[in-house]
The first five atom37 places (N, CA, C, CB, O) and aatype in JSON, in Angstrom:
{
  "aatype": [12, 9, 9, 15, 6, 18, 16, 0, 4, 13, 16, 7, 8, 1, 19, 10, 14, 15, 0, 0, 10, 14, 10, 9, 11, 5, 1, 10, 15, 5, 0, 9, 11, 8, 10, 9, 6, 1, 7, 19, 16, 3, 13, 10, 4, 7, 7, 0, 10, 7, 13, 7, 5, 10, 0, 7, 14, 19, 19, 10, 6, 0, 11, 1, 11, 18, 14, 8, 19, 15, 10, 9, 12, 19, 10, 14, 4, 10, 18, 5, 3, 6, 11, 17, 0, 1, 14, 0, 1, 6, 1, 18, 16, 19, 10],
  "atom_mask": [
    [1, 1, 1, 1, 1],
    [1, 1, 1, 1, 1],
    [1, 1, 1, 1, 1],
    [1, 1, 1, 1, 1],
    [1, 1, 1, 1, 1],
    [1, 1, 1, 1, 1],
    [1, 1, 1, 1, 1],
    [1, 1, 1, 1, 1],
    [1, 1, 1, 1, 1],
    [1, 1, 1, 1, 1],
    [1, 1, 1, 1, 1],
    [1, 1, 1, 0, 1],
    [1, 1, 1, 1, 1],
    [1, 1, 1, 1, 1],
    [1, 1, 1, 1, 1],
    [1, 1, 1, 1, 1],
    [1, 1, 1, 1, 1],
    [1, 1, 1, 1, 1],
    [1, 1, 1, 1, 1],
    [1, 1, 1, 1, 1],
    [1, 1, 1, 1, 1],
    [1, 1, 1, 1, 1],
    [1, 1, 1, 1, 1],
    [1, 1, 1, 1, 1],
    [1, 1, 1, 1, 1],
    [1, 1, 1, 1, 1],
    [1, 1, 1, 1, 1],
    [1, 1, 1, 1, 1],
    [1, 1, 1, 1, 1],
    [1, 1, 1, 1, 1],
    [1, 1, 1, 1, 1],
    [1, 1, 1, 1, 1],
    [1, 1, 1, 1, 1],
    [1, 1, 1, 1, 1],
    [1, 1, 1, 1, 1],
    [1, 1, 1, 1, 1],
    [1, 1, 1, 1, 1],
    [1, 1, 1, 1, 1],
    [1, 1, 1, 0, 1],
    [1, 1, 1, 1, 1],
    [1, 1, 1, 1, 1],
    [1, 1, 1, 1, 1],
    [1, 1, 1, 1, 1],
    [1, 1, 1, 1, 1],
    [1, 1, 1, 1, 1],
    [1, 1, 1, 0, 1],
    [1, 1, 1, 0, 1],
    [1, 1, 1, 1, 1],
    [1, 1, 1, 1, 1],
    [1, 1, 1, 0, 1],
    [1, 1, 1, 1, 1],
    [1, 1, 1, 0, 1],
    [1, 1, 1, 1, 1],
    [1, 1, 1, 1, 1],
    [1, 1, 1, 1, 1],
    [1, 1, 1, 0, 1],
    [1, 1, 1, 1, 1],
    [1, 1, 1, 1, 1],
    [1, 1, 1, 1, 1],
    [1, 1, 1, 1, 1],
    [1, 1, 1, 1, 1],
    [1, 1, 1, 1, 1],
    [1, 1, 1, 1, 1],
    [1, 1, 1, 1, 1],
    [1, 1, 1, 1, 1],
    [1, 1, 1, 1, 1],
    [1, 1, 1, 1, 1],
    [1, 1, 1, 1, 1],
    [1, 1, 1, 1, 1],
    [1, 1, 1, 1, 1],
    [1, 1, 1, 1, 1],
    [1, 1, 1, 1, 1],
    [1, 1, 1, 1, 1],
    [1, 1, 1, 1, 1],
    [1, 1, 1, 1, 1],
    [1, 1, 1, 1, 1],
    [1, 1, 1, 1, 1],
    [1, 1, 1, 1, 1],
    [1, 1, 1, 1, 1],
    [1, 1, 1, 1, 1],
    [1, 1, 1, 1, 1],
    [1, 1, 1, 1, 1],
    [1, 1, 1, 1, 1],
    [1, 1, 1, 1, 1],
    [1, 1, 1, 1, 1],
    [1, 1, 1, 1, 1],
    [1, 1, 1, 1, 1],
    [1, 1, 1, 1, 1],
    [1, 1, 1, 1, 1],
    [1, 1, 1, 1, 1],
    [1, 1, 1, 1, 1],
    [1, 1, 1, 1, 1],
    [1, 1, 1, 1, 1],
    [1, 1, 1, 1, 1],
    [1, 1, 1, 1, 1]
  ],
  "atom_positions": [
    [[7.47, -13.05, 17.8], [6.18, -12.44, 17.59], [5.26, -13.46, 16.92], [6.3, -11.15, 16.75], [5.66, -14.15, 15.98]],
    [[4.05, -13.54, 17.41], [3.06, -14.42, 16.82], [2.09, -13.58, 16.0], [2.3, -15.25, 17.91], [1.52, -12.61, 16.51]],
    [[1.93, -13.94, 14.76], [0.99, -13.25, 13.9], [-0.26, -14.1, 13.83], [1.59, -13.0, 12.47], [-0.19, -15.31, 13.6]],
    [[-1.39, -13.47, 14.02], [-2.65, -14.22, 14.08], [-3.01, -14.78, 12.71], [-3.79, -13.33, 14.61], [-2.44, -14.41, 11.69]],
    [[-3.98, -15.67, 12.72], [-4.47, -16.22, 11.46], [-5.32, -15.2, 10.71], [-5.27, -17.49, 11.71], [-5.7, -15.43, 9.56]],
    [[-5.6, -14.09, 11.35], [-6.4, -13.04, 10.75], [-5.48, -11.87, 10.36], [-7.52, -12.56, 11.72], [-5.48, -10.82, 10.99]],
    [[-4.7, -12.1, 9.32], [-3.66, -11.17, 8.92], [-3.87, -10.74, 7.48], [-2.27, -11.8, 9.08], [-4.28, -11.54, 6.63]],
    [[-3.59, -9.47, 7.2], [-3.63, -8.95, 5.83], [-2.3, -8.24, 5.58], [-4.85, -7.97, 5.61], [-1.66, -7.74, 6.51]],
    [[-1.9, -8.2, 4.33], [-0.67, -7.49, 4.0], [-0.9, -6.62, 2.77], [0.49, -8.48, 3.76], [-1.86, -6.81, 2.03]],
    [[0.0, -5.67, 2.59], [-0.15, -4.7, 1.51], [1.0, -4.83, 0.52], [-0.21, -3.29, 2.07], [2.15, -5.09, 0.89]],
    [[0.67, -4.64, -0.73], [1.66, -4.49, -1.77], [1.05, -3.58, -2.82], [2.09, -5.88, -2.38], [-0.17, -3.55, -3.0]],
    [[1.87, -2.85, -3.5], [1.33, -1.94, -4.5], [2.43, -1.21, -5.24], [0.0, 0.0, 0.0], [3.61, -1.48, -5.06]],
    [[2.01, -0.31, -6.06], [2.93, 0.44, -6.91], [3.78, 1.42, -6.12], [2.16, 1.17, -7.98], [3.35, 1.93, -5.08]],
    [[4.96, 1.68, -6.62], [5.84, 2.67, -6.0], [5.41, 4.08, -6.36], [7.29, 2.44, -6.44], [5.55, 5.01, -5.56]],
    [[4.89, 4.24, -7.56], [4.48, 5.58, -8.03], [2.96, 5.59, -8.13], [5.14, 5.93, -9.42], [2.36, 4.8, -8.86]],
    [[2.35, 6.5, -7.39], [0.9, 6.65, -7.41], [0.57, 8.03, -7.97], [0.3, 6.47, -5.98], [1.23, 9.01, -7.62]],
    [[-0.43, 8.12, -8.82], [-0.79, 9.44, -9.38], [-1.34, 10.35, -8.28], [-1.83, 9.29, -10.51], [-2.29, 9.99, -7.59]],
    [[-0.73, 11.51, -8.13], [-1.11, 12.39, -7.02], [-2.59, 12.79, -7.07], [-0.25, 13.64, -7.03], [-3.21, 12.97, -6.02]],
    [[-3.15, 12.92, -8.25], [-4.56, 13.29, -8.37], [-5.47, 12.18, -7.82], [-4.91, 13.58, -9.83], [-6.59, 12.46, -7.39]],
    [[-5.0, 10.95, -7.84], [-5.82, 9.83, -7.38], [-5.62, 9.49, -5.91], [-5.52, 8.62, -8.21], [-6.35, 8.66, -5.38]],
    [[-4.66, 10.12, -5.25], [-4.35, 9.76, -3.86], [-5.55, 9.85, -2.91], [-3.26, 10.65, -3.34], [-5.74, 8.93, -2.11]],
    [[-6.35, 10.91, -2.97], [-7.5, 10.95, -2.04], [-8.46, 9.77, -2.24], [-8.27, 12.26, -2.22], [-8.96, 9.21, -1.26]],
    [[-8.73, 9.4, -3.48], [-9.63, 8.28, -3.74], [-9.0, 6.96, -3.32], [-10.02, 8.24, -5.23], [-9.67, 6.11, -2.74]],
    [[-7.71, 6.78, -3.61], [-7.02, 5.56, -3.2], [-7.05, 5.43, -1.69], [-5.56, 5.56, -3.71], [-7.34, 4.35, -1.16]],
    [[-6.77, 6.52, -0.98], [-6.77, 6.49, 0.48], [-8.16, 6.18, 1.02], [-6.27, 7.82, 1.04], [-8.3, 5.41, 1.97]],
    [[-9.18, 6.78, 0.43], [-10.56, 6.53, 0.87], [-10.93, 5.07, 0.69], [-11.54, 7.43, 0.09], [-11.5, 4.45, 1.59]],
    [[-10.62, 4.51, -0.47], [-10.96, 3.1, -0.74], [-10.14, 2.16, 0.14], [-10.73, 2.76, -2.22], [-10.65, 1.14, 0.61]],
    [[-8.89, 2.51, 0.37], [-8.06, 1.7, 1.25], [-8.62, 1.71, 2.67], [-6.61, 2.22, 1.25], [-8.68, 0.67, 3.32]],
    [[-9.03, 2.87, 3.14], [-9.62, 2.98, 4.47], [-10.88, 2.13, 4.58], [-9.94, 4.45, 4.79], [-11.09, 1.45, 5.59]],
    [[-11.72, 2.16, 3.56], [-12.93, 1.34, 3.55], [-12.59, -0.15, 3.57], [-13.79, 1.67, 2.33], [-13.23, -0.93, 4.26]],
    [[-11.57, -0.53, 2.79], [-11.17, -1.95, 2.73], [-10.62, -2.41, 4.07], [-10.11, -2.17, 1.63], [-10.91, -3.53, 4.51]],
    [[-9.82, -1.57, 4.73], [-9.27, -1.92, 6.04], [-10.39, -2.07, 7.06], [-8.25, -0.85, 6.51], [-10.4, -3.03, 7.83]],
    [[-11.32, -1.14, 7.06], [-12.46, -1.23, 7.98], [-13.24, -2.53, 7.73], [-13.39, 0.0, 7.83], [-13.63, -3.22, 8.67]],
    [[-13.47, -2.84, 6.48], [-14.18, -4.08, 6.1], [-13.44, -5.3, 6.64], [-14.32, -4.17, 4.56], [-14.07, -6.21, 7.19]],
    [[-12.13, -5.33, 6.49], [-11.34, -6.47, 6.98], [-11.38, -6.57, 8.51], [-9.88, -6.35, 6.51], [-11.51, -7.66, 9.06]],
    [[-11.28, -5.44, 9.18], [-11.32, -5.43, 10.65], [-12.66, -5.97, 11.13], [-11.09, -4.0, 11.21], [-12.72, -6.77, 12.07]],
    [[-13.72, -5.54, 10.5], [-15.06, -6.0, 10.9], [-15.27, -7.49, 10.64], [-16.11, -5.2, 10.17], [-16.21, -8.08, 11.17]],
    [[-14.42, -8.07, 9.83], [-14.48, -9.51, 9.56], [-13.4, -10.28, 10.3], [-14.34, -9.76, 8.07], [-13.18, -11.46, 10.03]],
    [[-12.73, -9.62, 11.25], [-11.83, -10.32, 12.14], [-10.34, -10.14, 11.93], [0.0, 0.0, 0.0], [-9.54, -10.66, 12.71]],
    [[-9.94, -9.42, 10.9], [-8.51, -9.2, 10.69], [-7.99, -8.28, 11.79], [-8.23, -8.6, 9.28], [-8.58, -7.23, 12.06]],
    [[-6.9, -8.68, 12.43], [-6.33, -7.89, 13.52], [-4.91, -7.42, 13.23], [-6.35, -8.69, 14.79], [-4.46, -6.43, 13.81]],
    [[-4.19, -8.11, 12.35], [-2.8, -7.78, 12.07], [-2.64, -7.36, 10.62], [-1.88, -8.97, 12.38], [-3.09, -8.06, 9.7]],
    [[-2.01, -6.22, 10.41], [-1.76, -5.71, 9.06], [-0.26, -5.57, 8.88], [-2.48, -4.34, 8.83], [0.41, -4.9, 9.66]],
    [[0.27, -6.22, 7.84], [1.69, -6.2, 7.54], [1.97, -5.19, 6.44], [2.19, -7.6, 7.14], [1.24, -5.12, 5.45]],
    [[3.03, -4.42, 6.63], [3.36, -3.37, 5.66], [4.87, -3.23, 5.57], [2.7, -2.03, 6.06], [5.56, -3.23, 6.59]],
    [[5.38, -3.1, 4.36], [6.82, -2.94, 4.15], [7.28, -1.5, 4.23], [0.0, 0.0, 0.0], [8.48, -1.24, 4.36]],
    [[6.35, -0.55, 4.15], [6.7, 0.85, 4.29], [7.45, 1.45, 3.11], [0.0, 0.0, 0.0], [7.99, 2.55, 3.22]],
    [[7.5, 0.74, 1.99], [8.23, 1.24, 0.83], [7.54, 2.47, 0.23], [8.37, 0.14, -0.24], [6.4, 2.78, 0.56]],
    [[8.26, 3.14, -0.63], [7.71, 4.3, -1.31], [6.41, 3.92, -2.03], [8.73, 4.87, -2.31], [6.24, 2.78, -2.46]],
    [[5.52, 4.87, -2.14], [4.27, 4.63, -2.84], [3.21, 4.05, -1.93], [0.0, 0.0, 0.0], [2.91, 4.6, -0.87]],
    [[2.64, 2.93, -2.36], [1.5, 2.36, -1.64], [1.83, 1.95, -0.21], [0.98, 1.17, -2.39], [0.99, 2.09, 0.67]],
    [[3.03, 1.46, 0.02], [3.41, 1.07, 1.37], [3.38, 2.23, 2.35], [0.0, 0.0, 0.0], [2.98, 2.07, 3.5]],
    [[3.81, 3.41, 1.88], [3.79, 4.58, 2.77], [2.39, 5.17, 2.89], [4.75, 5.65, 2.25], [2.13, 5.97, 3.79]],
    [[1.5, 4.78, 2.01], [0.11, 5.19, 2.14], [-0.64, 4.25, 3.08], [-0.58, 5.23, 0.76], [-1.44, 4.7, 3.9]],
    [[-0.38, 2.96, 2.96], [-1.13, 1.96, 3.73], [-0.86, 2.03, 5.23], [-0.79, 0.57, 3.22], [-1.8, 1.96, 6.03]],
    [[0.39, 2.17, 5.62], [0.73, 2.19, 7.04], [-0.04, 3.24, 7.83], [0.0, 0.0, 0.0], [-0.67, 2.91, 8.84]],
    [[-0.01, 4.51, 7.41], [-0.76, 5.53, 8.14], [-2.27, 5.3, 8.16], [-0.47, 6.87, 7.56], [-2.94, 5.67, 9.12]],
    [[-2.81, 4.7, 7.11], [-4.26, 4.43, 7.1], [-4.6, 3.38, 8.16], [-4.73, 3.96, 5.69], [-5.64, 3.47, 8.81]],
    [[-3.74, 2.39, 8.34], [-3.96, 1.41, 9.42], [-3.87, 2.11, 10.77], [-2.91, 0.25, 9.34], [-4.69, 1.85, 11.65]],
    [[-2.89, 2.99, 10.94], [-2.77, 3.7, 12.21], [-3.99, 4.57, 12.49], [-1.5, 4.56, 12.22], [-4.39, 4.71, 13.65]],
    [[-4.58, 5.15, 11.46], [-5.82, 5.91, 11.64], [-6.95, 4.98, 12.1], [-6.22, 6.63, 10.32], [-7.72, 5.33, 13.0]],
    [[-7.05, 3.81, 11.49], [-8.09, 2.84, 11.87], [-7.88, 2.36, 13.3], [-8.08, 1.64, 10.91], [-8.85, 2.06, 14.0]],
    [[-6.63, 2.3, 13.73], [-6.31, 1.83, 15.08], [-6.92, 2.74, 16.15], [-4.79, 1.75, 15.26], [-7.18, 2.29, 17.27]],
    [[-7.14, 3.99, 15.83], [-7.79, 4.9, 16.79], [-9.19, 4.4, 17.16], [-7.88, 6.34, 16.21], [-9.6, 4.47, 18.32]],
    [[-9.9, 3.89, 16.18], [-11.26, 3.39, 16.42], [-11.24, 1.92, 16.85], [-12.12, 3.54, 15.15], [-12.1, 1.47, 17.61]],
    [[-10.24, 1.18, 16.36], [-10.11, -0.25, 16.65], [-8.76, -0.49, 17.31], [-10.27, -1.12, 15.35], [-7.82, -0.92, 16.63]],
    [[-8.61, -0.23, 18.61], [-7.3, -0.3, 19.27], [-6.68, -1.69, 19.31], [-7.43, 0.2, 20.66], [-5.49, -1.82, 19.58]],
    [[-7.45, -2.72, 19.05], [-6.91, -4.08, 19.06], [-6.13, -4.42, 17.78], [-8.04, -5.08, 19.25], [-5.5, -5.48, 17.7]],
    [[-6.17, -3.54, 16.81], [-5.5, -3.76, 15.52], [-4.02, -3.44, 15.64], [-6.15, -2.89, 14.41], [-3.63, -2.53, 16.37]],
    [[-3.18, -4.21, 14.93], [-1.73, -3.99, 14.94], [-1.22, -3.71, 13.54], [-1.01, -5.2, 15.53], [-1.65, -4.33, 12.57]],
    [[-0.31, -2.77, 13.45], [0.46, -2.53, 12.23], [1.84, -3.13, 12.47], [0.55, -0.98, 11.86], [2.55, -2.71, 13.39]],
    [[2.21, -4.09, 11.66], [3.5, -4.76, 11.8], [4.33, -4.42, 10.58], [3.33, -6.31, 11.97], [3.96, -4.75, 9.45]],
    [[5.45, -3.78, 10.81], [6.32, -3.4, 9.7], [7.22, -4.59, 9.34], [7.18, -2.15, 10.06], [7.9, -5.16, 10.2]],
    [[7.21, -4.95, 8.08], [8.01, -6.06, 7.56], [9.03, -5.44, 6.61], [7.11, -7.17, 6.83], [8.77, -5.25, 5.42]],
    [[10.18, -5.14, 7.15], [11.18, -4.38, 6.39], [12.1, -5.3, 5.6], [12.0, -3.5, 7.34], [12.6, -6.29, 6.14]],
    [[12.32, -4.98, 4.33], [13.17, -5.85, 3.51], [14.65, -5.76, 3.87], [12.99, -5.49, 2.06], [15.41, -6.7, 3.66]],
    [[15.05, -4.62, 4.42], [16.44, -4.45, 4.85], [16.5, -3.28, 5.83], [17.39, -4.22, 3.63], [15.61, -2.44, 5.86]],
    [[17.56, -3.25, 6.62], [17.68, -2.26, 7.68], [17.7, -0.83, 7.16], [18.92, -2.52, 8.47], [17.09, 0.05, 7.77]],
    [[18.39, -0.58, 6.06], [18.55, 0.8, 5.56], [17.78, 1.02, 4.27], [20.03, 1.11, 5.34], [18.28, 1.65, 3.34]],
    [[16.57, 0.5, 4.22], [15.73, 0.62, 3.03], [15.59, 2.07, 2.57], [14.36, 0.03, 3.31], [15.54, 2.34, 1.37]],
    [[15.52, 2.99, 3.5], [15.23, 4.39, 3.19], [16.48, 5.25, 2.95], [14.43, 4.99, 4.3], [16.38, 6.46, 2.8]],
    [[17.63, 4.63, 2.93], [18.9, 5.36, 2.88], [19.0, 6.37, 1.73], [20.03, 4.38, 2.77], [19.55, 7.46, 1.92]],
    [[18.49, 6.05, 0.55], [18.64, 6.92, -0.61], [17.35, 7.66, -0.98], [19.1, 6.12, -1.8], [17.26, 8.26, -2.05]],
    [[16.37, 7.61, -0.1], [15.11, 8.29, -0.37], [15.24, 9.78, -0.09], [13.99, 7.68, 0.47], [16.12, 10.2, 0.66]],
    [[14.37, 10.56, -0.68], [14.29, 11.99, -0.39], [13.82, 12.18, 1.06], [13.32, 12.72, -1.39], [13.15, 11.31, 1.63]],
    [[14.18, 13.3, 1.63], [13.89, 13.56, 3.04], [12.41, 13.39, 3.43], [14.32, 14.95, 3.39], [12.13, 12.75, 4.44]],
    [[11.45, 13.93, 2.65], [10.04, 13.75, 3.05], [9.64, 12.28, 3.13], [9.12, 14.47, 2.06], [8.89, 11.9, 4.03]],
    [[10.13, 11.46, 2.21], [9.79, 10.03, 2.24], [10.43, 9.35, 3.45], [10.26, 9.34, 0.94], [9.81, 8.48, 4.06]],
    [[11.65, 9.74, 3.8], [12.31, 9.17, 4.99], [11.56, 9.54, 6.24], [13.78, 9.64, 5.09], [11.41, 8.72, 7.14]],
    [[11.07, 10.78, 6.31], [10.33, 11.22, 7.5], [9.02, 10.45, 7.65], [10.05, 12.74, 7.42], [8.66, 10.07, 8.76]],
    [[8.3, 10.23, 6.54], [7.06, 9.44, 6.6], [7.37, 8.02, 7.06], [6.35, 9.41, 5.21], [6.62, 7.43, 7.83]],
    [[8.47, 7.49, 6.57], [8.87, 6.11, 6.9], [9.18, 5.97, 8.38], [10.1, 5.71, 6.06], [8.78, 4.98, 9.0]],
    [[9.88, 6.92, 8.96], [10.24, 6.8, 10.38], [9.05, 6.93, 11.29], [11.26, 7.85, 10.74], [9.09, 6.45, 12.43]],
    [[7.98, 7.56, 10.84], [6.76, 7.67, 11.65], [6.05, 6.33, 11.75], [5.82, 8.72, 11.07], [5.38, 6.04, 12.74]],
    [[6.19, 5.51, 10.72], [5.54, 4.2, 10.72], [6.21, 3.32, 11.75], [5.59, 3.54, 9.34], [5.81, 2.16, 11.92]]
  ]
}
């Protein structure tokens, strides 16, 4: 796989305050749109609990408007989600 020179990646906290999630998601969506409009086409995400599971779906939402954008999962290990609670595993498999 060739990753373009116009690549962004995500990292963040594992625990996000639930009251702040709507604002975090809104700002993340704005940042992704800003990057796309400046030429970023590839977004790398590890899909880990917390910010990683928030970032992936926001990129997929942006992909509806910008179909040339790619979400590339960069997994640290094959069974990363093995000990996660069921809802987190389900979100992870959708990515």
